[in-house]
N, C-alpha and C positions, 0 to 999 in steps of 0.2 A: 805311871811313873810317879815316884814320890818327889815332890817339888820342895820339900823342906830341907833336903840335903844338897850340897853343892854338886853340880854336874861337871864332869871333866870335858875339856875341849880338845885335849890331845888324845891321840889313839892309845889304846892300851898296848902293853908290851907284846901281847900274844896276837895282835891284829895282823892280818896278812898284808897290810899296806906297807910298802917299802919306802919309808921316809927316814930322813936323818933325825936323830933324836935331839930334841931341844933340851937344853939344860934347865930351862925354867918351865914350870908348868903353871898355867893360868886356870884358875877356877872361877866360874861365874855362878852365882847363886840365883836361881830362877825362883821368883816368888810370885804370888798371886797379885794381880793388879788391884790396888785399893782405890775406892772412890771416896771423895771427901764426905765427911759426915754431914748430916742435915744442919747441925749447928754452924759448921764452917761455911756452908753455902749460904745460910741465912745471914751470917755476919758479913760475908763478902757482898751480898746483894744490898744490905743495909748501908755499908760503907760507900758503895757506888751511888746509891740513891741519895745519901746525904751530900756527897760531893756534887752531884748533879743539881740538887736543890740549892746548895750554896752558890754554884756558878750562875744559876738562873736568877737568884736574888741579887747577886752582884751586878748582872747585866741589867736588871730591872731598875735598881736604885742608883746606879752610877749616873752622873750627869752626862748629857749628850756632849760629844766632842764639839768644841767650837770650831766652826769652819773658818779658815782664814779669809778675812774680808780684804779685798783689794780696793783701795781708794785711788781712782784715777785722778791725776792732777791735770791742769791745763797743759803742762809740758808733755804729757803722754799722748796728746791728740794733735793730729794735723788739721789746721784750720785754714780757711780761705782769707787771704789778706788783699787789701787794695790800698795803693798809695794815693797821695794828693793829685798826682799826674794821671791817674786812671789805670796804672799797671796792676794786673792781677797775678798773684802767685800763691802757692800753698807751702806752708811751713808749720813747724810745731808751735804750739801756743806759748805765750809768755805774758807776763803782767804788763810790762812796759811796751811802748810803741816800738815797732821794728822798722829800721831803715830799708827802703826799697833797694833791691839788688841792681836795678837798672838805672835809677835816677838819684838814689840816696835821699829821697824825700821821706818824711814819716809815713808809715803805712799802719792801717788799723784792721782789726778783724772785722769781716763783714758777714752778716747773716740776713735772712729774708723774713720780712714781716708781711702780712697779707691784709689788704683792705678789702672789705666786702664788695665795694664798688669798682676799685681801680686795680685790683690784683696784687701781685707780689711786688714789694718795694724793698730795695737794698738799704740796710741800716748798718752804720759803723758802730763798733762796740769797743769800749775800754774796760779793762779789768783792774781790780785792786786785790791785794791779799787781805783776807779777813784776820781777825784776832786768832783764829784757830789755824791759820796758815793756808786755808783753802782759798782758791781764787774765785772771785765773784764779779759778775758784770756790775760796773759802777756807773757808767755813762753810756748814753746812746746819742747818735747824731744821724739825721736824715738829710740827704742831698747837700752835703757840705754846709749845713746850717750850724746852729749853735749846739753845743753839747748840753744835754739835760740829764738829770739823775735817772738812774735805772728804776727807781721806785715809782716814777711817774709813768703813765701809759704813753705808748709811742703813737703820736698822732699821724694821720695820713697827711702828706704835704699838700694835697690838692683839696681835701674836704674836711680836714681836722677831726675825722672820726677816729677813735682809738683803734689801733690795729692789733691783731694777734700774731704771735710768732708762727711762721709757717713750719710745719713738721718736715724734717729732712728724711728722705728715703735713704737708708744706708746702702741700698743697691745702686743708687745713682753714681756713687764714687767708683764702684766696681765697673759699672757699664762705661763710665767716662774713660777709664784707664785701658779698656780693650780697644784694639785697632780692628777696624772692619776689613775683612778680606774681600778681595774682588777679582 
């Protein structure tokens, strides 16, 4: 069959097929399928390679995205408070002293320091806002004594040996909140 001439898609007039005649005749030219030339393939491969190299160079030399840093403030944390009358409660932190909900006396944040000889001792803490707006411990007090600067070491009330802050286990708060079933 010669493919250079158009082929008819409608039956010829002398065909035995009994169809109604269409007023329009469509012709389709069947041509040989052409493959792209070597030069076209080479230019396509080079364009893809150049774009891949440009993308890789951009990924390599661009600065790493800065991860957003969340700065917790003292207001974001629930702290343990103790008033002058000895009532304990948990509330969000603040720079100023907080009045006790039960007796309205001033309450202070309490934390634990540890003496090597006498164990854990409760210490009251006062906070101030620094020049950058961050809250920092400014004063400590042991056993309703005098307030002293946070820059000084915290002495044990029994032996005057400097104490270290006792690390807090974050799971203690979770375990304290759970009720024991029985």
